[in-house]
N, C-alpha and C positions, 0 to 999 in steps of 0.2 A: 507605170509612171508616164505621164504625158511627155511628149517630145520636148516641149519648152522647158519643163523642169529638168529633163536630162541634160539639155544644153547648158542651163545655168549651173547644174551640178558639176559638169565637166569643166566649165570655165573656172569655177571656184577651186576645183582640184588642181587644175593647171597652175593657177595663181599661187596656191598653197605650196605646190611642189617647187615652183620657181623660188619662192621666198625661203624655203628650207635649204635648197641646193645653191642658193646665190653665193654664200661664202665659199663653197667648194669650187663653183664655177669661176669665181674671182681668183682664187688661188691657182687654179689651172691656167687661167689666162696670164696671170702675173709670172708664172714659171717660164713662159716663153717671151717675156718682155725684156728689153734692155733696161739698164738703170735709168736712162734718160726718160723712157716712157713712164716708168713707175713714178719718178719724181714729178713729172708733169700731170699726174693724176689720170692717165688714160686707162680706159677699161679694156679696150681691144688693142693688141700690139700693132704698131705700124708695120713691123716686119718680124716674122717668126724666127727666133733664134734658139738653138739648143745649147748655147754656151753655159747657161745656168746649170743644166744637167751634167755637163762635162766638169764644170768647176766644183760642183758639190762632191764629186768623187775624188777630185784632185786635191782639194783643200781639207778633206775630212775623211776619216776611215769609215765611211758609211757602209761599205760592203761588209766589213767585219761586224758591225752592229746588226746588219740584216741577217747574217749567218747566225749570230748569237740568238736573235729573236726566233728564228726558225727552229733552232735546236731546242730552246727553252719551251716554245709553244708545243712542239711535237712531243717532247718528253712529258709535259704536263697532260697533254691530250691522251697519250698512251697510259699514263699512270691513272688518270681519272676513269678511263674506260675500263681498265682492268679491275681496279678496286670497286668501282660503282657496280659493275656487272656481277662481281662475286658477292658483294654485300646484298644486292637486290635478290640474287638467287637464294642466299641464306634466309633472308626475311620472307621469302615467298614459299619455298619448298622444304626448308628444314624446320623441324618442330623442336623447340627447346623452351624451357621455362623462362618466362618473362620476355618472350620475343616481341610481342606487340608493344609492351612498355618501353623496351630498349629502342624500338624503331621510332616511337614518338619522341623520345628524348633525343635521338639522333636527328630527327627532322627539326626539332626545336632549335638546334644550333644554327639553322638558316636565319633566325631572327637576330643572331649575334653578328654585328658587322666585323669585317676582317680587321679594321683598325683597332678594335678592342683586344685582339689577340696578337697584334703585330709585335709588341714588346716581348712577350714570352717566346714567340717564334724566333725573334732575333737572338735572344739569349741562348736558345737551344742550338741554333746552327752555329753560333759563335763558339759555344763550348765544345761542339763536335768538330770544330775546325773547318766548317763548310763555307766560310766567307770567301767571296771571289771564286765560286765554283758553280757549275751547273746544278749540282745536287742541292746546294743551298738555295738556289733560285727556284727550284721546282718542288722539292720535297714537301713544303707546307701546304701545297695545293693538290696533293694526290687524293686525299679524302674529301669527297664532295657530296654533301647531303642532297642537293638538288638532283644530281645525276642518279643517285641511288633511288630517290623517290620516283623519278621519271621512268627508270628501267623496271622498278618494282611494279608500277602500275601496268606496264606492258606485259611483264611476266605473269601477272595475275590472270591474263586472258587465256593462258594455256590451261586446258582442263587438267584438274588434278588426277583424273583417271588415266591420262597419258603418262604421268609420272609413276603411278602405281603399276601400269602395264610394263613400263621400262624396268621396274624392279623385279617383276615376275620373270622377265626374259634374261635377267642378270646384268642389266645395264647400270653401271654405277652413276654416282652423282656427277662426276667430272665428264663422263661420256655423254650423259643426258644434257648437261650444260652446253657442251660443244656441238653436239649433233642436232639437238632439238631447239633449245632455248635461244641461243644466239642467232640462228637463221630467222627465227620468227621475229626477233626484236631488231632486225637490221635497220629499220627506219628510225627507231628511237636511238640506236647506236650512232647512226650518221648524224642525227640532230645533236646529240650530245657532243660528238667530236667537233662539229662546226662551232657550237657554242663555246666549248672549251678552248679551241684554238683562238677564236676571236678575243675571248676574255684574257687569255695569256698574252696575246700579241699587244694588247693595249695597256698592259700593266705599267705603272710608272713608279708608285711609291715603294713597293717592295724591292724591285731591282735597284732603286736608288739607295736603299738602306743596306742591302745585302752585298753590294759591290763597292770597292774602293778604287778600282782602276779600270781602264778601258778594255781589258782583256776579255771579259765576259759580259760587259754591259750591253743592254738591249737597245733597240733602235729608238725607243721613246726617250731614253736618257740622251742618246746621241743627238736627237732632233732638238732637244732643249739646249744642249751645249752648242749646237750650230747656231741657234738663235742668239745665244749670249755672246758668241764670238764675232758674228757678222755685224757690220755697221748698218745704219739706216738705209744707205744707198745700195745694200746688198740683199734686199728683200726678195729679189728674183731667185737668188740661190736658196734662200730659206723656203720659199714656196716650192721650188723644185724638189728639195729634200722632203717636204711634207707630202707631195704627190707620190713620190717613190715609196714612202712609208705606208701610205694608205692604199696603194694599189693592190697588194696581195689580199687585203681584207675585202676590197670591192670585188675582186675576181672570185674569191671564195663565196661571198654572199650571192653573186649573180649565178654561180654554178649550183649552189645548194639551197637557193631560196625556197623552191617548192617543197623540197624535202624538209627543210627547217620549219616552215609553216605547218606542214602536215604533222610532223612529229610533235611540235608544241601543242597543236590542237588536240591530238590524240592523248597527250599527257594530261591536258586540262579536263578532258571529258571522261577519262577512265576513273 
């Protein structure tokens, strides 16, 4: 590519990146502004203040919501990794009648939006008494068709002769799964864990339905409550809360960006 075309391409990329991140940059700037700066429509604060970050914790139980979100996201991540890896192993190495048909039916559930099953899920956890509990917030998300598909595509790269050799030396399915399969699929497992954590962290509709009090509500619900409680001249506090909420996801994305891209690319190509 000629140098002039590269320069034009980079300029367009910079402009596009600025347009995409402009709302986030504006929110970050507003979180350090005083109420007077925000009301006058300034973009850059005249003086940087951390009062908004202090007030957001003083006026609102944000730390409790953050802890709830971490617990729910980690539980869903562990549940999805466990069930998806075991299901992918069964669909790859275990031979039983109707295996492929069952797998295609399982994958077809990816086309059903979660909103279509939210009412049956709600009735299920209500009848089991799991309203306002971590179990009720996490249980409907343990079975994940996408995770099973991603890991199965990775497991298929393991030669079947290796599985046959393990059977000859007396290695059972569980030992072969732990010692051989999981280490080979560590990139896909990391990709799935990042994807699962981010999806769980950003959930809003299900935590809103499955909770009736603030004891186990997640940070997305808390952020909406913060917005409804504060007045127009308190947007600095609201933006400070939004920055705190989005910070863990940004850190996770920056740390696992290469692994995430690599894992998704491998899953698409296999």
